[in-house]
C-alpha positions, 0 to 999 in steps of 0.5 A, spaced: 241 704 355 245 699 360 244 692 360 243 687 366 250 685 366 252 692 369 245 692 373 248 686 377 254 689 378 251 695 381 246 691 385 250 690 392 252 697 392 245 700 390 241 695 395 246 698 401 245 705 399 238 705 398 237 701 405 238 708 409 233 712 404 227 710 409 222 704 411 218 700 406 212 701 410 206 705 410 205 713 411 210 714 417 206 718 421 200 714 421 196 721 420 191 719 414 184 721 412 178 717 411 181 714 404 187 712 407 192 718 404 196 721 409 195 728 412 202 730 413 205 735 408 210 730 404 214 731 398 214 725 392 219 725 387 217 722 380 222 720 375 220 719 368 221 719 360 216 723 358 216 730 356 218 734 362 213 740 361 207 735 360 209 731 367 210 738 370 203 740 369 200 733 371 204 734 377 201 741 378 194 737 377 195 732 382 198 737 387 191 741 386 187 734 388 192 733 394 194 740 397 199 737 402 203 733 397 209 736 393 211 733 387 218 734 384 219 731 377 225 729 373 226 726 366 231 720 366 237 721 361 240 714 362 236 709 367 242 705 370 246 711 371 241 716 373 238 711 378 245 708 381 247 715 382 241 716 386 241 710 390 249 712 392 247 719 394 241 717 398 236 721 393 232 715 390 226 717 387 219 715 390 216 713 383 220 712 377 218 709 370 223 705 366 225 702 359 229 697 361 226 692 366 232 688 367 235 694 371 229 695 375 228 688 377 236 686 378 237 691 383 230 690 387 228 698 385 221 696 385 216 694 391 210 690 391 204 694 389 199 688 389 195 690 394 194 697 392 192 694 385 188 689 386 183 693 391 183 699 386 176 697 382 179 702 376 184 698 374 179 693 372 177 698 366 184 698 363 186 695 356 185 688 356 192 685 356 194 689 362 191 684 367 190 678 362 197 678 361 200 681 368 204 686 364 208 689 370 208 682 374 213 679 370 210 672 370 210 672 377 204 673 382 206 679 385 205 686 381 211 690 381 210 695 376 204 698 371 204 701 364 204 708 365 206 710 357 204 706 351 204 708 344 202 702 339 205 700 333 202 701 326 202 700 319 200 706 315 198 706 308 199 712 304 192 714 301 195 718 295 200 713 293 194 708 293 190 713 288 196 714 284 197 707 283 190 706 281 189 701 287 184 700 293 185 701 300 185 695 304 180 693 309 182 696 316 181 689 319 186 686 314 190 679 315 197 678 314 197 675 308 193 681 305 198 686 307 204 682 304 200 681 297 198 689 298 206 691 299 207 686 293 202 689 288 204 697 290 211 696 288 212 699 281 216 702 277 224 703 277 230 708 278 228 714 281 221 714 280 220 707 283 214 706 288 216 701 294 210 697 297 214 698 304 218 702 308 220 701 315 222 703 322 219 696 326 221 690 322 216 685 320 219 680 324 217 683 331 210 684 329 209 677 326 211 674 333 205 677 336 200 676 330 202 669 329 197 665 332 191 664 335 191 664 343 188 656 343 194 654 340 199 658 343 198 664 348 203 669 346 204 675 350 211 677 348 216 677 343 219 671 340 213 667 341 214 668 349 208 665 352 209 667 360 213 661 361 218 659 355 219 662 348 218 659 341 222 662 336 219 658 330 214 663 330 219 669 329 223 665 324 217 665 319 216 673 320 224 674 319 224 670 313 218 673 310 221 680 311 228 678 309 225 675 302 221 682 301 227 686 302 232 682 297 226 682 292 226 689 292 219 690 295 222 694 301 224 702 301 232 703 303 234 706 310 236 713 311 244 713 311 245 708 305 248 707 298 241 704 296 237 710 298 242 715 295 241 710 288 234 711 289 233 719 291 240 721 290 240 723 297 243 718 302 239 722 308 232 722 305 227 718 308 221 714 305 216 717 309 216 724 306 217 721 299 210 720 296 213 713 293 212 708 299 205 705 300 206 702 307 210 704 313 211 700 319 212 705 324 211 707 331 205 711 333 209 717 334 211 718 327 204 721 325 203 725 332 211 728 332 212 728 324 206 727 319 201 731 323 205 737 324 205 744 321 211 747 318 213 754 320 210 757 314 203 754 316 203 749 311 201 741 314 207 737 313 204 732 309 202 737 304 209 740 304 213 734 304 212 729 299 204 730 298 203 724 303 196 722 306 198 717 311 192 712 314 193 708 320 192 701 320 192 696 326 198 690 325 194 685 322 193 678 324 196 672 321 190 668 323 183 671 321 181 673 328 177 679 331 182 681 336 188 684 335 194 683 339 199 689 338 206 690 339 207 697 343 212 701 346 210 701 353 214 704 359 212 701 366 213 705 372 213 703 380 214 705 387 221 704 389 223 700 395 225 706 399 219 710 399 216 712 406 209 713 403 208 707 398 200 708 398 201 716 396 206 714 391 202 709 388 196 714 387 201 719 384 204 713 379 196 712 377 195 719 376 201 720 372 200 713 368 193 710 367 188 713 372 182 717 369 183 723 373 190 723 371 188 722 363 182 728 364 188 732 366 192 730 360 186 731 356 186 739 358 193 739 357 193 736 350 187 740 347 190 746 348 195 747 343 197 754 346 201 750 351 208 748 348 214 745 351 221 748 351 222 747 344 215 750 342 212 744 340 204 743 342 204 737 348 200 733 344 205 732 339 211 731 344 210 724 345 203 723 347 201 716 349 195 713 348 190 712 354 191 706 358 184 706 361 178 704 357 174 710 360 169 712 354 169 720 356 177 720 355 177 716 349 172 720 346 176 726 347 182 723 345 180 721 338 177 728 337 185 730 337 185 726 330 183 727 323 175 728 324 173 729 316 169 724 313 175 721 309 179 720 315 175 719 321 173 712 320 180 709 319 182 713 325 176 710 329 177 703 327 185 703 328 183 706 336 178 700 337 183 695 334 189 697 339 186 695 346 190 689 347 198 692 347 204 687 348 210 691 350 217 690 347 221 684 350 226 689 354 220 692 357 217 686 360 220 680 360 226 678 365 232 676 362 231 679 355 237 683 354 241 678 356 239 673 351 239 679 345 246 681 348 249 674 349 246 671 343 241 674 338 245 680 337 252 678 338 251 673 332 248 678 328 242 674 326 238 680 322 244 681 318 245 674 316 238 673 314 237 679 310 243 678 306 241 671 304 247 668 308 243 664 312 235 662 313 232 664 319 229 657 320 236 654 321 237 659 328 230 657 331 231 651 335 238 654 338 235 661 339 229 658 343 234 654 347 238 660 348 232 665 350 229 660 355 236 659 358 237 667 359 230 667 362 230 662 367 237 665 369 234 671 370 227 669 374 231 665 379 236 671 380 231 676 380 225 673 384 229 667 387 232 666 394 237 672 393 232 676 389 225 678 391 224 671 394 217 670 391 218 663 387 215 657 389 219 651 390 216 648 384 218 654 380 225 654 382 225 647 380 222 648 373 227 654 372 233 650 375 232 644 370 232 648 364 238 651 366 241 645 367 239 642 361 242 648 357 249 647 361 250 640 360 
C-alpha cells in the first residue's frame, strides 16, 4: 500500500489527467425519470477490494433494477498504482472503494456527495457511528465517502479450552479488566502442553484506544485517542504497556514464523488458532468465516479436524462498564470520483454495492446459496463476507441465520452481533495524515518492538507521539481541505491547524 508521500507526488499529474474525463455536474443529457435517474444508456465502472465474483453478481442485480445502466467491476490490486495509472490513461473509475484515504484525499479523487447522502432517508438507519462520527467526512462538514465494507474485530473464546481447564465462559458483556483476568487464569502448564491465555492478530493496544474511556470524558472516534480534532496517546500507552507486559510474562502465544513457536510446538509455521491450546484470540471477523467456519475437502469441519477448537465470538470489551461498545473495525470507504459524468447514478451504485437495503437483499440471496462459488471454489459467504451496515431487521435476521443456530452457540452469536453496531475504522481508513504519522514517527522508531522487549515504557513516548500525530494530522487537513486542496476549511479552522503546525516546528 502506497502512502501519502507518493500520493502527493502524483497529485498534480493526476488532477490534470482527470480533468478531461468528463464534467463534474449531474447527468449529461438531462433526460431523467421521476426519481431523477437518467434514462440514457450509460456505463458505470466500480472498482473495489472485495471478492470479484460477489461484485459481479451484485452488479447484475443493480442492472436488473436499472436496465439502462451497465456496470463494469474490477478488483483493485494496489490503490495508488491502479488509480494513478487510470487517471493518466483517462480510464478513471466512476466509483471506487479504497483502503487508504490519504491517497484519495491528497489527489481529490472523491467528489462531494453530501447532498445525495443527506436527502436519502435510508441513511438514517445505519450503524450508529457512521453518522454520529461522520465516517467518510474526514472531520469536515462535507461527505466525500461512505463505508461500503465492514468487518469488526472480535475477541474469540475457545469453549473447548475453557471446559478442558475447568473454567467458566465469561459474560458476553465483559469488561476489559475481566478479559485480562481471564487471559491470565487460562494460561496454564508448560512446554509443548502449555495453554496460553491469548493469541493475537490484532494487538490489544489498537483495541484499548477505542475502548478506553466513556464519551463524557473524551469522545474517542479513532485510533490513538483521536476525537476528531486531535490525538491523545496516553490512552494508547496504557494498552500498549499492558499488552507488552502480558507478552513478556508468558500469557501470549507465539507468532507464526518465530523460534518461540518452534519451541512451543516444534513447528515455526504453526498457528495458535488451530492448536486447541489458546483460550482467547484477538482476531478479525474474517478468521471465523474464512477459516474456522469452513469444511475441509473430506467433509470434516475445520475446527473438528484441526485442533478440536470451538471458537465463540465476544465483543471487544470496554475499559469502563458501559452498555454501548465501540468496536475497532476494518472498513473500506467508497466514493464517487470527481471525473464521473453521472454522479447521482454513481451514488446509487455506491449505495447498492455498499450499505443499501436493496443491495444487501441481493447480497443475502448470494450468501445464502452455497452452490454459488468464486473462482477458487469457495462459497461466497466465506469469501470476505462483510457485516451489514444497514440496521434493517429483515437483513439482519437473514444474516444471523448464516451463523451457528444451535442452542449452545446461537446466544453468543446474537449477543456479538447486537454489540457491534458502533464500528470505528482503523486510522489509515478514516483519519487524514494517519499514514504520515506512522511512517515518519511511530513505525520509524519501532515503538512496538521497543516496548514489547522491555527496552522502553510506552508512557515515555505518549507526549511526543501525541505531538507528532497532531502535527501530521493538521498538515494533512490543510493540504487536503485547505486552499490548495478541496478548499472547504473555514478561516478559523485553517488558523487552528496552522497554529498547531507552527507550535510543532518552533
